C-alpha positions as CSV (number, residue, x, y, z in Angstrom):
1,X,10.4,-55.3,73.0
2,X,12.7,-52.2,73.7
3,X,16.5,-52.3,73.4
4,X,17.4,-52.0,76.9
5,X,14.8,-54.7,77.7
6,X,16.6,-57.3,75.8
7,X,19.0,-59.5,77.8
8,X,22.8,-59.1,78.1
9,X,22.8,-56.0,75.7
10,X,22.9,-53.9,79.0
11,X,24.5,-54.8,82.4
12,X,24.5,-53.6,85.3
13,X,25.1,-54.0,89.3
14,X,28.3,-55.2,90.8
15,X,30.8,-57.3,88.8
16,X,28.9,-56.8,85.8
17,X,30.4,-54.2,82.7
18,X,32.9,-52.0,82.8
19,X,33.6,-49.2,85.6
20,X,36.9,-47.5,83.1
21,X,37.7,-47.2,79.3
22,X,39.8,-49.8,77.5
23,X,43.0,-49.6,77.5
24,X,45.7,-48.1,80.3
25,X,44.3,-45.7,82.7
26,X,45.7,-41.8,83.2
27,X,47.5,-41.9,86.4
28,X,47.7,-38.7,88.7
29,X,51.3,-38.9,89.7
30,X,52.3,-40.2,86.6
31,X,50.8,-37.3,84.7
32,X,52.0,-34.3,87.0
33,X,55.4,-35.5,86.4
34,X,55.5,-35.1,83.0
35,X,53.4,-32.0,82.9
36,X,56.7,-30.9,85.2
37,X,59.4,-32.2,82.9
38,X,57.4,-30.1,79.5
39,X,56.8,-27.1,81.3
40,X,56.0,-24.8,78.9
41,X,57.3,-26.1,75.9
42,X,54.5,-26.6,73.4
43,X,52.7,-30.0,73.2
44,X,53.0,-30.7,69.1
45,X,53.3,-34.3,68.1
46,X,56.8,-33.6,66.5
47,X,58.3,-33.0,69.4
48,X,57.5,-36.5,71.0
49,X,61.1,-38.0,70.8
50,X,62.1,-35.2,72.3
51,X,60.3,-35.2,74.9
52,X,60.5,-39.1,75.5
53,X,64.2,-37.8,75.9
54,X,63.5,-35.3,78.9
55,X,61.6,-38.5,80.6
56,X,64.5,-41.1,80.2
57,X,66.4,-38.9,81.0
58,X,65.0,-37.7,84.2
59,X,64.0,-41.4,85.5
60,X,66.4,-43.5,83.4
61,X,63.5,-45.2,81.8
62,X,59.8,-45.0,80.4
63,X,57.5,-46.7,82.5
64,X,53.9,-47.2,81.4
65,X,52.1,-45.0,83.1
66,X,54.7,-42.2,82.0
67,X,54.2,-42.9,78.1
68,X,49.9,-43.0,79.1
69,X,50.2,-39.3,80.5
70,X,52.4,-38.1,77.5
71,X,49.5,-39.4,75.0
72,X,47.3,-37.8,76.7
73,X,49.5,-34.2,77.0
74,X,50.3,-34.9,73.1
75,X,46.5,-35.9,72.2
76,X,48.1,-38.7,70.8
77,X,46.9,-42.6,71.2
78,X,48.8,-45.2,73.6
79,X,49.5,-47.0,70.7
80,X,51.7,-44.2,68.3
81,X,53.9,-43.1,72.0
82,X,54.7,-46.6,72.2
83,X,55.3,-47.7,68.8
84,X,57.6,-44.5,68.7
85,X,59.9,-45.1,71.9
86,X,60.1,-49.1,71.2
87,X,62.0,-48.5,67.7
88,X,64.6,-46.2,68.8
89,X,67.5,-48.3,70.7
90,X,68.2,-45.6,73.3
91,X,64.8,-45.4,75.1
92,X,64.2,-48.5,77.6
93,X,60.4,-49.2,77.9
94,X,59.0,-50.7,81.3
95,X,55.8,-52.3,81.3
96,X,53.6,-52.7,85.0
97,X,55.5,-55.5,87.0
98,X,59.0,-55.0,85.0
99,X,62.2,-54.1,86.7
100,X,63.9,-51.2,85.2
101,X,67.4,-51.1,84.2
102,X,69.9,-50.4,86.8
103,X,71.0,-46.7,87.1
104,X,74.2,-46.8,84.6
105,X,74.7,-48.5,81.3
106,X,77.4,-48.9,79.6
107,X,77.7,-49.1,75.9
108,X,80.4,-51.1,74.4
109,X,80.5,-50.4,71.0
110,X,81.5,-53.3,68.2
111,X,81.4,-52.2,65.2
112,X,84.6,-53.6,62.7
113,X,87.4,-50.7,63.8
114,X,86.6,-51.8,67.5
115,X,86.1,-55.2,67.1
116,X,89.6,-55.4,65.8
117,X,90.9,-53.4,68.9
118,X,89.4,-56.0,70.9
119,X,85.7,-54.6,71.9
120,X,84.3,-58.3,72.6
121,X,87.2,-59.0,75.2
122,X,86.4,-55.9,76.7
123,X,82.9,-56.7,76.9
124,X,83.2,-59.9,78.4
125,X,85.9,-58.5,81.1
126,X,83.1,-55.7,82.0
127,X,80.4,-58.2,82.6
128,X,82.7,-60.6,84.3
129,X,83.6,-57.4,86.7
130,X,80.8,-55.3,87.4
131,X,77.3,-56.0,89.2
132,X,74.8,-56.5,86.8
133,X,72.2,-54.9,89.7
134,X,74.2,-51.8,89.4
135,X,75.5,-51.5,85.8
136,X,74.2,-52.8,82.8
137,X,76.7,-54.0,79.7
138,X,75.2,-53.5,76.0
139,X,76.4,-53.9,72.6
140,X,76.3,-51.1,70.6
141,X,76.7,-49.4,67.1
142,X,79.6,-47.0,66.1
143,X,79.9,-44.4,68.4
144,X,81.3,-41.8,65.8
145,X,85.0,-42.5,67.5
146,X,86.8,-45.5,65.5
147,X,90.3,-43.7,65.6
148,X,90.1,-43.9,69.7
149,X,89.0,-47.8,69.5
150,X,87.6,-49.6,71.3
151,X,85.5,-47.2,72.8
152,X,82.6,-47.3,75.3
153,X,80.0,-44.8,76.7
154,X,79.1,-44.9,80.0
155,X,76.1,-43.0,80.8
156,X,76.9,-40.1,78.3
157,X,80.5,-40.0,79.1
158,X,82.9,-41.3,76.3
159,X,86.0,-43.5,77.3
160,X,88.5,-44.1,74.3
161,X,91.5,-46.7,74.2
162,X,88.5,-48.3,76.9
163,X,89.9,-50.8,79.4
164,X,88.0,-52.2,82.9
165,X,90.5,-50.2,84.7
166,X,89.3,-46.4,83.3
167,X,85.7,-47.6,83.6
168,X,85.6,-48.6,86.9
169,X,88.0,-45.1,87.8
170,X,84.8,-43.1,85.8
171,X,82.3,-45.3,87.8
172,X,84.0,-44.2,91.3
173,X,84.3,-40.6,90.2
174,X,80.9,-40.5,89.1
175,X,82.2,-39.2,85.5
176,X,78.9,-40.0,83.5
177,X,78.8,-36.6,81.8
178,X,80.2,-35.6,78.3
179,X,83.4,-34.0,78.2
180,X,83.2,-30.9,76.5
181,X,86.2,-30.0,74.1
182,X,87.5,-26.7,73.7
183,X,86.5,-25.4,70.6
184,X,86.2,-22.1,68.3
185,X,83.3,-20.1,70.1
186,X,80.6,-17.8,68.7
187,X,83.1,-14.7,70.0
188,X,86.2,-16.2,68.3
189,X,84.7,-16.8,65.3
190,X,83.0,-13.3,64.8
191,X,86.1,-12.0,65.8
192,X,87.8,-13.5,63.0
193,X,85.3,-12.7,60.0
194,X,82.9,-14.9,61.1
195,X,79.6,-14.2,59.9
196,X,80.6,-11.5,57.4
197,X,79.9,-13.4,54.5
198,X,76.3,-14.3,55.4
199,X,75.4,-10.9,56.2
200,X,77.3,-9.3,52.9
201,X,74.8,-12.0,51.3
202,X,71.4,-11.0,53.1
203,X,71.9,-7.6,52.6
204,X,72.6,-7.6,48.7
205,X,73.6,-10.7,47.7
206,X,72.3,-13.3,44.6
207,X,71.2,-16.6,45.5
208,X,71.9,-18.1,42.1
209,X,75.7,-16.4,41.9
210,X,76.1,-18.3,45.4
211,X,74.8,-21.3,43.5
212,X,76.7,-21.3,40.5
213,X,80.0,-20.7,42.9
214,X,79.0,-23.8,44.8
215,X,78.8,-25.7,41.6
216,X,81.7,-24.7,40.2
217,X,83.9,-25.4,43.4
218,X,82.6,-29.1,42.3
219,X,80.9,-29.5,46.1
220,X,78.6,-33.0,45.9
221,X,76.5,-34.6,49.0
222,X,79.6,-35.5,51.6
223,X,76.9,-37.8,53.7
224,X,77.6,-40.3,51.3
225,X,75.2,-39.8,48.0
226,X,77.6,-37.8,46.5
227,X,74.6,-35.5,44.9
228,X,76.0,-31.8,43.4
229,X,75.3,-30.0,46.0
230,X,74.3,-26.6,44.4
231,X,71.6,-28.3,42.1
232,X,69.5,-29.3,45.1
233,X,69.1,-24.9,45.9
234,X,67.1,-24.9,42.8
235,X,64.8,-28.0,43.1
236,X,64.0,-26.4,46.7
237,X,63.1,-22.9,45.2
238,X,61.0,-24.0,42.3
239,X,58.3,-25.0,45.1
240,X,56.2,-22.2,46.3
241,X,55.1,-21.3,50.0
242,X,56.9,-22.8,53.2
243,X,60.2,-24.6,52.7
244,X,62.4,-25.7,55.5
245,X,66.4,-27.1,55.3
246,X,67.6,-30.0,57.2
247,X,71.0,-31.0,58.4
248,X,71.7,-34.3,58.6
249,X,74.0,-35.3,61.0
250,X,73.3,-38.6,61.8
251,X,76.6,-39.6,61.1
252,X,76.0,-43.8,61.9
253,X,78.1,-45.2,59.3
254,X,80.9,-47.3,61.0
255,X,84.1,-45.6,60.7
256,X,82.9,-42.2,60.1
257,X,83.6,-39.5,62.3
258,X,84.4,-36.4,60.3
259,X,81.4,-34.7,61.1
260,X,82.3,-35.0,64.8
261,X,85.6,-34.2,64.5
262,X,84.6,-30.5,63.0
263,X,81.7,-29.8,65.0
264,X,84.1,-30.4,68.1
265,X,86.2,-27.8,66.6
266,X,84.8,-25.1,64.2
267,X,80.8,-25.2,65.0
268,X,80.2,-22.0,63.5
269,X,81.8,-22.7,60.1
270,X,78.8,-25.2,59.8
271,X,76.3,-22.9,61.2
272,X,77.2,-20.0,59.0
273,X,77.1,-22.8,55.7
274,X,73.5,-23.5,57.3
275,X,72.1,-20.4,57.2
276,X,73.9,-19.3,53.8
277,X,71.9,-22.2,52.3
278,X,68.9,-21.5,54.3
279,X,69.2,-17.6,52.7
280,X,69.6,-19.4,49.8
281,X,66.4,-21.4,49.3
282,X,64.7,-19.0,51.9
283,X,63.7,-21.8,54.4
284,X,61.1,-20.8,56.8
285,X,63.3,-23.0,59.5
286,X,66.6,-24.8,60.1
287,X,66.1,-28.4,61.4
288,X,69.5,-29.8,63.2
289,X,69.0,-33.4,63.1
290,X,71.9,-34.6,65.6
291,X,72.9,-38.4,66.6
292,X,72.2,-38.9,70.6
293,X,75.5,-40.4,70.2
294,X,77.0,-37.1,70.3
295,X,76.4,-35.3,73.5
296,X,79.5,-33.2,73.5
297,X,78.3,-32.0,69.9
298,X,74.8,-31.2,71.4
299,X,76.0,-29.4,73.9
300,X,77.7,-27.3,71.9
301,X,75.1,-26.5,69.3
302,X,72.9,-25.5,72.0
303,X,75.1,-23.2,73.7
304,X,76.6,-21.6,70.2
305,X,72.7,-21.3,68.6
306,X,71.5,-19.6,71.8
307,X,74.6,-17.0,71.1
308,X,73.3,-16.6,67.5
309,X,69.7,-15.9,69.0
310,X,70.9,-13.3,71.5
311,X,73.1,-11.3,69.1
312,X,70.2,-11.0,66.5
313,X,71.8,-13.1,63.6
314,X,68.6,-15.8,63.7
315,X,65.4,-15.2,65.0
316,X,64.8,-17.0,68.4
317,X,63.4,-20.6,67.2
318,X,64.7,-20.8,63.8
319,X,67.4,-22.9,64.2
320,X,65.3,-26.4,65.5
321,X,67.7,-28.9,67.3
322,X,66.6,-31.9,67.2
323,X,68.2,-35.3,69.1
324,X,68.1,-38.7,67.6
325,X,67.6,-41.6,69.6
326,X,69.9,-44.3,68.0
327,X,68.3,-45.3,64.7
328,X,71.3,-45.6,61.8
329,X,68.0,-45.6,59.8
330,X,67.6,-42.0,60.3
331,X,71.2,-41.1,58.1
332,X,68.4,-41.8,55.4
333,X,67.0,-38.3,54.4
334,X,63.7,-39.5,54.3
335,X,63.6,-41.7,57.6
336,X,65.5,-38.8,59.2
337,X,62.4,-36.5,58.3
338,X,59.7,-38.7,59.6
339,X,61.9,-38.8,62.8
340,X,61.9,-35.0,63.0
341,X,58.3,-35.1,62.8
342,X,58.3,-37.4,66.0
343,X,57.5,-40.7,64.0
344,X,59.8,-43.9,63.7
345,X,62.3,-43.6,61.3
346,X,61.0,-45.5,58.4
347,X,62.4,-44.5,54.7
348,X,59.5,-43.3,52.4
349,X,59.2,-44.7,48.9
350,X,60.3,-42.5,46.2
351,X,58.7,-39.9,44.5
352,X,58.1,-38.1,45.6
353,X,61.5,-36.6,46.6
354,X,61.9,-34.6,49.9
355,X,62.7,-31.6,47.7
356,X,59.1,-31.4,47.2
357,X,57.4,-33.1,50.0
358,X,59.7,-33.4,52.9
359,X,59.1,-32.0,56.5
360,X,55.3,-31.6,57.0
361,X,54.8,-32.1,53.3
362,X,56.9,-28.8,52.6
363,X,59.8,-28.6,50.5
364,X,63.1,-29.0,52.0
365,X,66.5,-28.5,51.2
366,X,69.1,-31.8,52.8
367,X,72.3,-31.1,53.5
368,X,75.2,-33.1,55.5
369,X,77.4,-31.3,58.1
370,X,80.4,-31.2,56.2
371,X,78.8,-30.1,53.0
372,X,77.7,-27.0,54.3
373,X,81.2,-26.2,55.8
374,X,82.5,-26.1,52.7
375,X,79.9,-24.1,51.4
376,X,80.9,-21.1,54.3
377,X,84.7,-21.6,52.5
378,X,83.4,-21.5,49.2
379,X,81.7,-18.2,49.5
380,X,84.6,-17.1,51.5
381,X,87.5,-18.3,49.2
382,X,85.7,-18.6,46.1
383,X,85.5,-22.0,44.1
384,X,88.9,-22.7,43.8
385,X,89.5,-23.6,47.6
386,X,88.1,-26.7,46.1
387,X,88.5,-26.9,42.2
388,X,92.1,-25.5,42.1
389,X,93.2,-28.6,43.7
390,X,94.0,-31.8,41.2
391,X,95.5,-35.4,41.7
392,X,95.6,-38.3,39.4
393,X,92.6,-36.2,37.3
394,X,90.6,-35.8,40.3
395,X,89.8,-32.3,41.8
396,X,89.1,-31.1,45.3
397,X,89.3,-32.4,48.7
398,X,88.0,-35.2,51.3
399,X,87.8,-35.9,54.7
400,X,89.0,-39.0,55.0
401,X,88.0,-41.0,58.4
402,X,90.8,-43.7,58.8
403,X,90.9,-46.2,61.1
404,X,91.6,-50.0,61.7
405,X,95.9,-51.0,61.4
406,X,97.4,-47.6,61.3
407,X,99.6,-45.7,63.5
408,X,97.6,-42.4,63.2
409,X,93.8,-43.1,63.2
410,X,91.6,-39.9,62.1
411,X,90.2,-37.5,60.1
412,X,92.7,-36.7,57.5
413,X,91.7,-33.9,54.9
414,X,93.0,-34.8,51.4
415,X,93.1,-34.4,47.6
416,X,90.2,-36.3,46.3
417,X,93.0,-38.0,44.2
418,X,94.4,-39.7,46.8
419,X,94.7,-43.5,46.7
420,X,94.5,-46.3,49.4
421,X,98.0,-46.3,49.8
422,X,98.2,-42.3,50.0
423,X,95.9,-42.4,53.1
424,X,98.0,-45.2,54.8
425,X,100.8,-43.2,54.5
426,X,98.6,-40.1,56.0
427,X,97.9,-42.3,59.0
428,X,100.9,-43.1,59.8
429,X,101.8,-46.5,58.0
430,X,101.1,-49.8,58.9
431,X,101.1,-50.7,62.6
432,X,104.5,-52.5,63.7
433,X,103.7,-56.2,62.8
434,X,101.0,-55.7,60.5
435,X,101.0,-55.5,56.7
436,X,98.3,-54.3,54.5
437,X,95.7,-56.8,53.6
438,X,92.3,-55.3,53.1
439,X,90.4,-52.0,53.4
440,X,87.1,-50.6,53.5
441,X,86.6,-48.0,51.1
442,X,83.6,-46.3,52.5
443,X,81.7,-47.8,55.5
444,X,79.7,-51.2,55.5
445,X,77.6,-50.7,53.0
446,X,81.0,-50.1,50.3
447,X,82.3,-54.0,51.3
448,X,86.2,-54.8,51.3
449,X,88.4,-53.9,48.8
450,X,91.7,-56.2,48.6
451,X,95.0,-54.6,49.2
452,X,96.5,-55.4,45.1
453,X,93.8,-52.6,44.5
454,X,95.6,-49.6,45.4
455,X,96.2,-47.2,42.8
456,X,92.4,-46.0,42.6
457,X,91.7,-42.7,43.5
458,X,89.3,-42.7,46.2
459,X,86.8,-40.5,45.2
460,X,83.4,-40.6,43.9
461,X,82.7,-42.5,40.8
462,X,86.1,-44.1,40.5
463,X,85.4,-47.0,42.7
464,X,81.7,-48.2,41.1
465,X,83.6,-49.9,38.3
466,X,84.7,-52.0,41.2
467,X,81.3,-52.6,42.3
468,X,81.6,-50.3,45.7
469,X,81.4,-46.7,45.9
470,X,83.4,-44.0,48.4
471,X,80.3,-43.2,50.4
472,X,81.1,-41.0,53.4
473,X,84.9,-41.7,53.1
474,X,84.7,-44.1,56.4
475,X,87.7,-46.1,55.5
476,X,89.0,-49.1,58.0
477,X,92.2,-50.8,57.0
478,X,92.7,-54.7,58.0
479,X,96.1,-56.4,58.1
480,X,97.4,-60.0,57.7
481,X,95.9,-60.5,61.3
482,X,92.3,-60.3,60.6
483,X,89.7,-62.2,58.8
484,X,87.9,-61.0,55.9
485,X,84.9,-63.0,56.2
486,X,84.9,-62.1,60.1
487,X,84.9,-58.3,58.8
488,X,82.2,-59.1,56.6
489,X,79.9,-61.0,59.7
490,X,80.5,-57.9,61.5
491,X,78.8,-55.8,59.2
492,X,76.0,-57.8,58.1
493,X,75.6,-58.0,61.7
494,X,75.2,-54.6,61.8
495,X,72.9,-54.2,59.0
496,X,71.0,-57.3,60.5
497,X,70.5,-54.7,64.2
498,X,69.5,-51.5,62.0
499,X,67.4,-52.5,59.7
500,X,64.1,-50.7,59.8
501,X,62.3,-53.7,59.5
502,X,59.8,-51.5,57.5
503,X,60.4,-54.4,53.9
504,X,60.8,-57.6,53.8
505,X,64.1,-58.2,51.8
506,X,66.2,-56.1,53.9
507,X,64.7,-57.3,57.6
508,X,64.4,-61.2,56.6
509,X,67.4,-61.0,54.3
510,X,70.2,-59.6,56.5
511,X,69.3,-62.1,59.2
512,X,69.4,-65.1,57.1
513,X,72.8,-63.9,55.9
514,X,74.5,-63.5,59.0
515,X,73.1,-67.3,59.7
516,X,74.3,-68.6,56.7
517,X,77.6,-66.5,57.1
518,X,78.4,-68.7,60.1
519,X,78.4,-71.6,58.6
520,X,81.9,-73.4,58.1
521,X,81.6,-73.1,54.0
522,X,79.5,-70.6,52.9
523,X,76.6,-71.9,50.4
524,X,77.7,-68.9,47.6
525,X,75.2,-69.8,45.3
526,X,72.4,-69.2,48.1
527,X,74.3,-65.9,49.0
528,X,74.3,-64.7,45.8
529,X,70.7,-65.6,45.3
530,X,70.0,-63.9,48.5
531,X,71.7,-60.3,47.9
532,X,70.0,-60.3,44.5
533,X,66.6,-60.0,46.1
534,X,67.8,-57.7,48.8
535,X,69.6,-55.8,46.2
536,X,66.6,-55.8,44.1
537,X,63.4,-55.4,46.3
538,X,64.5,-53.3,49.5
539,X,63.2,-49.7,50.1
540,X,66.0,-47.7,50.8
541,X,69.9,-47.8,50.3
542,X,70.6,-50.0,53.5
543,X,68.7,-53.1,52.1
544,X,70.1,-52.5,48.5
545,X,73.8,-52.0,49.8
546,X,74.0,-54.9,52.9
547,X,74.9,-57.4,50.1
548,X,78.1,-55.3,49.3
549,X,80.5,-56.8,52.3
550,X,78.9,-60.5,50.8
551,X,79.8,-60.5,47.4
552,X,83.0,-58.6,48.0
553,X,84.1,-61.1,50.4
554,X,83.2,-63.9,47.8
555,X,84.8,-62.2,45.2
556,X,88.0,-61.4,46.6
557,X,88.6,-63.1,49.3
558,X,87.3,-66.8,48.1
559,X,89.6,-68.9,50.0
560,X,88.4,-67.4,53.4
561,X,84.7,-68.8,52.4
């Protein structure tokens, strides 16, 4: 019997069989909307996140129809587009039949410095006074403005020292866009001798000599890892073929805001350092991955990169500025590279390391923003700009982001041998009525140290014997009016929210830790067992360091737990 004659195999007639392929159908209007937004941009899959931003900015959300149309334009599966869109916190995916979010969104930072300054009360007051159908109020992780806590973001407008009255005034004035600060632009920088060093190196420079200068200065990675910066150049150059440079501007560690501070003032000091490093490793393209929480910085960089192109210092497209979408995990270099490639920010297993297999599987040099700023100064002024400064047996300078219970929070450039007492003095001392109780030395990943440990230099390698580290020098000061246990819980809630979910020890471990830490009395043996599992089995530094606040609190503040 012929296959066609077998009953039930082939169906025909009204009401039988499919009239369309499986899955969501492509809608003509949504497709046209997406084409207009993408205009003449190349339809490359690595630009997926950039295109999702275009749709989110234009319509306030990502409808299923627009996601389907974007998948068609990029020749990607709907599943791939959807999984990327739902991975990042700043995208609002709206399915058929669902109500889109209100036109205005307020994100209230609830990381440690802002919580100390009353973020929870601020959020509750806003929820009670604003119409939820017109304004959405969300809790959000650190926005890199800890020195002006509490902080919130209204659209893309940050309100420092936020109050409900300031928010109502901003809404009334329709002030929802970023304020661009005064900064040193290309003309001013070039007039002061900017890019002279880069031009001289391009003309007759020796990359090995520049590398030696950087090594002699003692410059280490200032994003937190502390790896000797010059050594990376040789690792990358040792690989043949196409090479890339990637700048990690995803400054998401709560308490850190030094990169934003510098970029909003002297962006070209960083850009010249980046181009010097790119010259040293003969990079084909420089990718700058900048967090979405820094809209003013994104605007400044876009403006100034265009000026560099017009001046002929770089070819058009040599610097590729990418916008993050609210994922702390993308501060991990391999997760950042995944995001640059238009994917979810999931950390890669290592080896191979990114110096060998990075962006698009090519050797990639990854540097932090502040690191590159120092590269410019070292080339101009010599390694002595760092190596000649010594205190308490430590050489160099560090940019400390100091916030919490101090009179003058902000970025303070101090000798690397400075102690926590030096940092508090630089920040104007403790607030009136507050006495020093504890401090976070390097973001939530570093946990808490008690005020009694106050004579250790706040530098690389000096805090490891204490079970912690300096990281990105995100220092938060706590007083006698604060709870160490409460601070630790705040940190673990952050890790719970920001875990990428790839590995079970981190994903489930953070969730279980938060539940255990809310008990009246901590089950310390069980928490320690959980910490060991997370530290030993997590793929990346997030899960490996997340136990630190728990362990440090149990060790130094046992009376609270």
